C-alpha positions, 0 to 999 in steps of 0.5 A: 670155537676151540683150537687144540694142538699137540705142538703146544704140549711139546717143547720147542726143539730149537729152545732145547738145542740152545739150552744143550749147546749155549754160546761159547761152549767148546765142543768136539765135532767130526768133519763130515764134508768140506766145501769152499764155503766151509765145513759141515760137521756132526756132533752126534747122530741127531745134531749137525753144525757148520763152520764157515770158511772165515771161521776155520783155523789159519792152517786151513780146512780139516780133512774129512773124518777128522775130529776137531774142537770148536766154539758154539756161536749160536743156532741157525733157526732155519736149519737147526744147525749149530754155527761153530768157530775154530778161529774163536777157539784159537783166540780163547786158548791164546788168551788163556795161555797169556793169562797163565803166563802173566800169573806165573811171570815174576814182576820185573821193574826197570829199577831191577833191570838197571841194578843188575847192569850197575853191578 
């Protein structure tokens, strides 16, 4: 007995989605619907995503139709939706700003501060 199937010939759509949108990548999305539990977003005609209410920005949920940026957390295997986070994007941007500031900030020691006061 020989079993044949076309599924074995085609690539797994979940794997393709994971390759196309790896974790920690920043994407621009359009808000389609806002609910109490989160926001449904669209990345294109064939890809949708979900931002849980705990992953929304601190200033609240965006308006329907707004374009926002978010970080990909992963892919839901049951619904083929992307799990996204706006809060983690804020954290990443804050860390970048701090790193940039620390690169440009002049090194200042206590000795230099006290020398200024003695003069």
